[in-house]
C-alpha positions in Angstrom: 0.0 0.0 0.0 1.7 3.2 -1.2 1.3 6.6 0.6 -1.0 8.1 -2.0 -3.4 5.2 -1.9 -3.4 5.3 1.9 -4.2 9.1 1.9 -6.9 8.6 -0.7 -8.6 5.9 1.5 -8.1 8.1 4.6 -9.9 11.0 3.0 -12.7 8.7 1.8 -13.0 7.4 5.3 -13.3 10.9 6.8 -16.0 11.7 4.3 -18.0 8.6 5.3 -17.3 9.3 9.0 -18.5 12.8 8.7 -21.8 11.6 7.3 -22.0 9.0 10.2 -21.3 11.8 12.6 -24.2 13.9 11.4 -26.5 10.9 12.0 -25.0 9.7 15.3 -25.2 12.9 17.2 -29.0 12.7 17.0 -28.8 9.4 18.8 -26.5 10.7 21.4 -28.4 13.9 22.0 -31.7 12.1 22.6 -30.0 9.3 24.6 -28.3 11.8 26.9 -31.7 13.4 27.8 -34.3 10.7 27.5 -32.3 7.6 28.3 -33.3 5.6 25.2 -32.0 5.0 21.6 -34.2 6.8 19.1 -34.5 4.2 16.3 -37.0 6.4 14.5 -34.0 8.6 13.6 -33.4 6.5 10.4 -36.9 7.4 9.1 -36.1 11.1 9.7 -33.0 10.8 7.6 -34.9 8.9 4.9 -37.5 11.7 4.7 -34.7 14.3 4.5 -33.3 12.5 1.5 -36.6 12.5 -0.3 -37.3 16.2 0.6 -33.9 17.1 -1.1 -34.6 14.9 -4.1 -38.1 16.4 -4.8 -36.9 19.9 -4.1 -34.2 19.6 -6.8 -36.2 17.6 -9.4 -39.9 18.6 -8.9 -39.6 22.2 -7.6 -36.2 22.9 -9.3 -34.9 24.6 -6.2 -31.2 25.5 -6.2 -28.9 23.4 -4.2 -28.4 25.6 -1.1 -32.2 26.3 -0.5 -32.9 22.6 -1.1 -30.3 21.6 1.4 -31.7 24.0 4.0 -35.2 22.7 3.2 -34.0 19.2 4.0 -32.9 20.3 7.4 -36.1 22.2 8.1 -38.3 19.3 6.9 -36.5 16.7 9.0 -36.3 18.9 12.0 -40.1 19.4 11.9 -40.6 15.7 11.4 -38.4 14.9 14.4 -40.4 17.3 16.6 -43.7 15.8 15.3 -42.5 12.3 16.2 -41.5 13.5 19.7 -44.9 15.2 20.3 -47.0 12.3 18.9 -45.1 9.3 20.0 -42.7 10.1 22.9 -44.5 12.9 24.7 -47.4 10.8 25.9 -45.0 8.2 27.2 -43.0 10.8 29.0 -46.1 12.1 30.7 -46.9 8.6 31.9 -43.3 8.0 33.0 -43.1 4.9 30.9 -40.1 2.6 31.0 -37.3 3.1 28.5 -38.3 -0.2 26.8 -41.6 1.4 25.7 -39.8 4.3 24.1 -37.6 1.9 22.1 -40.5 -0.2 20.9 -42.4 3.0 19.9 -39.3 4.3 18.1 -39.1 1.1 16.1 -42.8 1.3 15.3 -42.4 5.0 14.1 -39.5 4.0 11.9 -41.4 1.2 10.2 -44.4 3.4 9.8 -42.4 6.1 8.1 -40.8 3.6 5.7 -44.1 2.0 4.7 -45.8 5.4 4.5 -43.3 6.5 1.9 -43.7 3.2 0.0 -47.5 3.6 0.0 -47.6 7.3 -1.0 -44.6 7.7 -3.3 -43.5 4.0 -4.1 -40.4 2.1 -3.3 -38.5 2.7 -6.6 -34.9 3.7 -6.0 -34.1 7.2 -7.3 -30.8 9.0 -8.1 -30.2 12.6 -7.4 -29.5 14.7 -10.5 -25.8 15.4 -11.1 -25.1 18.6 -9.2 -21.3 18.7 -9.3 -19.7 17.1 -12.3 -16.1 18.1 -11.7 -13.5 16.6 -9.3 -10.7 18.3 -7.5 -7.1 17.1 -7.6 -5.1 18.0 -4.5 -1.6 16.7 -4.0 -2.2 13.6 -6.1 -5.6 12.9 -4.4 -8.8 12.9 -6.5 -11.8 14.2 -4.6 -15.3 14.6 -6.0 -16.9 17.9 -5.2 -19.6 16.1 -3.3 -17.0 14.5 -1.1 -15.4 17.9 -0.4 -18.9 19.3 0.3 -19.6 16.4 2.7 -16.4 17.2 4.7 -17.2 20.9 4.8 -20.8 20.6 5.7 -20.2 18.0 8.4 -17.4 20.0 9.9 -19.4 23.3 10.0 -22.6 21.6 11.2 -20.8 19.8 14.0 -18.8 22.9 15.1 -22.0 25.0 15.2 -23.7 22.2 17.3 -20.7 22.1 19.7 -20.8 25.9 20.0 -24.5 25.7 20.9 -24.0 23.0 23.5 -20.9 24.5 25.1 -21.5 28.3 24.8 -25.2 29.1 25.0 -27.9 29.0 27.7 -29.9 26.3 26.0 -26.7 24.3 25.6 -26.1 24.7 29.4 -29.7 23.5 30.0 -29.1 20.5 27.7 -25.9 19.6 29.6 -27.6 20.0 32.9 -30.5 17.7 31.9 -28.1 15.2 30.5 -26.6 14.8 34.0 -29.9 14.7 35.8 -33.2 15.8 34.2 -35.2 15.8 37.5 -32.6 18.0 39.2 -32.5 20.3 36.2 -36.3 20.7 36.4 -36.1 21.5 40.1 -33.5 24.2 39.3 -36.0 25.9 36.9 -35.0 24.3 33.6 -37.9 23.7 31.2 -37.3 20.1 30.3 -40.0 20.1 27.6 -38.2 23.0 25.8 -34.8 21.2 26.1 -36.3 18.0 24.6 -37.9 20.2 21.8 -34.5 21.8 21.0 -32.7 18.4 21.1 -35.1 16.8 18.6 -35.0 19.9 16.4 -31.2 19.9 16.3 -30.9 16.2 15.8 -33.6 16.3 13.0 -31.9 19.2 11.2 -28.6 17.3 11.1 -30.4 14.2 10.0 -31.9 16.1 7.1 -28.4 17.3 6.0 -27.1 13.7 6.3 -30.0 12.4 4.3 -29.4 14.7 1.4 -25.6 14.1 1.5 -26.3 10.3 1.5 -28.8 10.6 -1.4 -26.3 12.7 -3.5 -23.5 10.1 -2.9 -25.5 6.9 -3.2 -29.3 6.5 -3.8 -32.7 7.4 -2.4 -35.1 4.7 -1.4 -37.4 4.0 1.6 -34.9 1.7 3.2 -31.9 4.1 3.3 -32.8 4.7 7.0 -31.1 1.4 7.7 -27.7 3.2 7.2 -28.3 4.6 10.7 -27.6 1.1 12.0 -23.9 2.0 11.3 -24.3 5.5 12.8 -25.7 3.8 15.9 -22.7 1.6 16.0 -20.5 4.7 15.8 -22.5 6.3 18.7 -22.0 3.2 20.8 -18.3 3.0 19.8 -17.8 6.6 20.8 -20.0 6.4 23.9 -23.8 6.8 23.9 -24.7 10.1 25.5 -21.4 11.7 24.7 -21.5 14.2 21.8 -17.7 14.3 21.3 -17.7 10.5 21.6 -20.3 10.3 18.8 -18.2 12.4 16.5 -14.9 10.7 17.3 -16.5 7.2 17.0 -18.1 8.1 13.7 -14.8 9.3 12.2 -12.9 6.3 13.4 -15.6 3.9 12.2 -15.7 5.6 8.8 -12.0 5.3 8.3 -11.8 1.7 9.5 -14.7 0.7 7.4 -13.2 2.2 4.2 -9.8 0.4 4.8 -11.5 -2.9 5.5 -13.6 -2.4 2.3 -10.4 -1.7 0.3 -9.1 -5.0 1.5 -12.3 -7.0 0.9 -15.6 -5.3 0.3 -17.5 -8.3 1.6 -16.1 -7.7 5.0 -17.2 -4.1 5.6 -20.6 -4.9 7.2 -19.2 -7.9 9.1 -16.5 -5.7 10.5 -18.9 -3.0 11.7 -21.2 -5.3 13.6 -18.4 -7.4 14.9 -17.0 -4.1 16.3 -20.4 -3.4 18.0 -20.3 -6.8 19.7 -16.7 -6.3 20.8 -17.4 -2.9 22.3 -20.4 -4.1 24.2 -18.5 -7.0 25.6 -15.2 -5.2 26.4 -16.2 -1.6 27.1 -20.0 -1.0 27.0 -19.5 2.7 27.8 -17.6 3.2 24.6 -14.5 5.4 24.1 -15.9 8.5 25.9 -19.2 7.5 27.4 -20.2 6.9 31.0 -21.5 3.8 32.6 -25.1 4.5 33.7 -27.0 1.5 34.8 -30.6 2.7 34.3 -30.0 3.8 30.7 -31.2 1.5 27.9 
């Protein structure tokens, strides 16, 4: 393996890891506040991919407005799911298992709703960026460069909100102890609203980037299985852990695929089992017994 090939695969892995990061932070944000894994997140990403596709093809909207529309549509869908599916469970103080089952049901509903209303035919995004960029012997598609830039900017903005704003402080307080935060005057309903909105917006961005690079179909939400592995690998409930885990998983998956493409999925899920057996808290997570 020469240096140029190594660097090319490394960049490809960072691109893939950046997309995983946009997906996995949604898992970590919800988990940190509500103590369950939001498996409906894949459906939100799938809807974002479709919003971008129809905005570009049916409405002929330019790329940037279509991209922002994806984030808006997915953010509103994430809030709608929280209000209709999770909020009634929260009010009844239901166990985490009920949330997980409801999330799976919501994901299956969204997938089949799209099949029933649109159809299940795979669709390809129109070619938006035909040129590639050569940099130091590396060949990068414009979509790959865009994926890195968008992922980096989105995650930096998210980290700024979490670390430097009042709502970010409220989110961090509730992630440690929601009941104590409520007693201190924090509006937990508002915190949950913002968490789902931010996670949904990033899911919409990820959905459009995935659709541009691969394909749009009702089952693309299943790609979040790997972003969930990345979140577990980095540490569920840890935002930096989700980002680091996603980047590492993306790079490792690309290098495994360059050796044998048939092993990439096997490697990812073997890694999940290994992490759960050896270090369930992940690279940067905390061991919390009552979280599911």
